[in-house]
C-alpha positions as CSV (number, residue, x, y, z in Angstrom):
1,X,350.2,41.4,189.7
2,X,349.7,41.7,186.0
3,X,346.0,40.8,186.5
4,X,345.5,43.7,189.0
5,X,347.1,46.2,186.7
6,X,345.0,45.0,183.7
7,X,341.9,45.2,185.9
8,X,342.8,48.7,187.1
9,X,343.3,49.9,183.5
10,X,340.0,48.4,182.4
11,X,338.2,49.8,185.5
12,X,339.5,53.3,184.9
13,X,338.7,53.1,181.2
14,X,335.0,53.0,182.2
15,X,335.3,56.6,183.1
16,X,336.6,57.5,179.6
17,X,333.9,55.4,177.8
18,X,330.9,56.4,179.8
19,X,331.8,59.6,181.6
20,X,331.2,58.1,185.0
21,X,333.9,58.2,187.7
22,X,334.1,54.6,188.9
23,X,335.3,55.7,192.4
24,X,332.3,58.0,192.8
25,X,330.0,55.1,191.7
26,X,331.6,52.7,194.1
27,X,331.6,55.3,196.9
28,X,327.9,55.9,196.5
29,X,327.2,52.2,196.3
30,X,329.2,51.4,199.4
31,X,328.2,54.6,201.2
32,X,324.5,53.9,200.8
33,X,324.6,50.5,202.4
34,X,324.3,51.7,206.1
35,X,321.5,54.2,205.1
36,X,319.6,51.4,203.3
37,X,320.0,49.1,206.3
38,X,318.8,51.8,208.7
39,X,315.8,52.5,206.4
40,X,314.9,48.8,206.5
41,X,315.1,48.8,210.3
42,X,312.9,51.9,210.2
43,X,310.3,50.1,208.0
44,X,310.2,47.2,210.5
45,X,309.9,49.5,213.5
46,X,307.1,51.5,211.9
47,X,305.3,48.3,210.8
48,X,305.5,46.8,214.3
49,X,304.1,50.1,215.9
50,X,301.4,50.4,213.3
51,X,302.9,53.6,211.8
52,X,303.0,54.5,208.1
53,X,305.9,52.8,206.2
54,X,305.7,55.2,203.2
55,X,308.6,57.4,204.1
56,X,311.0,54.6,205.2
57,X,310.2,52.7,202.0
58,X,310.8,55.8,200.0
59,X,314.2,56.3,201.7
60,X,315.1,52.6,201.4
61,X,314.3,52.7,197.7
62,X,316.3,55.9,197.1
63,X,319.4,54.5,198.9
64,X,319.1,51.2,197.0
65,X,319.1,52.9,193.6
66,X,321.3,55.9,194.4
67,X,324.5,54.6,192.6
68,X,322.5,53.5,189.6
69,X,320.8,57.0,189.5
70,X,324.3,58.4,189.3
71,X,325.1,56.1,186.4
72,X,322.0,56.9,184.5
73,X,322.2,60.7,185.1
74,X,325.9,61.3,184.7
75,X,326.7,58.5,182.3
76,X,327.2,59.1,178.6
77,X,326.9,56.6,175.8
78,X,325.8,53.9,178.3
79,X,324.7,50.9,176.3
80,X,321.2,49.6,176.6
81,X,322.4,46.3,178.1
82,X,323.8,48.2,181.1
83,X,320.4,49.7,181.7
84,X,318.9,46.2,181.4
85,X,321.4,44.8,183.9
86,X,320.9,47.7,186.3
87,X,317.1,47.4,186.1
88,X,317.3,43.6,186.6
89,X,319.5,44.1,189.7
90,X,317.1,46.7,191.0
91,X,314.1,44.5,190.6
92,X,315.9,41.5,192.2
93,X,317.0,43.7,195.1
94,X,313.5,45.0,195.6
95,X,312.1,41.5,195.6
96,X,314.8,40.2,197.9
97,X,314.3,43.1,200.3
98,X,310.5,42.5,200.3
99,X,311.0,38.8,201.1
100,X,313.5,39.7,203.9
101,X,311.1,42.2,205.5
102,X,308.2,39.7,205.1
103,X,310.2,36.9,206.8
104,X,311.3,39.3,209.6
105,X,307.7,40.4,210.2
106,X,306.5,36.8,210.3
107,X,309.3,35.9,212.7
108,X,308.5,38.8,215.0
109,X,304.8,37.9,215.0
110,X,305.5,34.3,215.9
111,X,307.9,35.2,218.7
112,X,305.6,37.9,220.2
């Protein structure tokens, strides 16, 4: 129980240190997941039908970075290492999503 209390105090101190409400950050992070997933499905659908994937990629990218945009816009005194970690996570997520879409497209081409 003491661990949870210590974690909660630390978690809430992030708001004081950086001017970012951790619940808003978490809400944006969790809330964007279904929209990101729908955007990826939209990318796949448009690709299969030969339509442009520009808009779905734009929306997927926005939903993927939305919580980090909040951190970078609303945050104050955010250390550079936080930006480096956030950018690293974004690059890894973009690469991972690209590989996932590429695998799905190959799978769909083979099964059709």
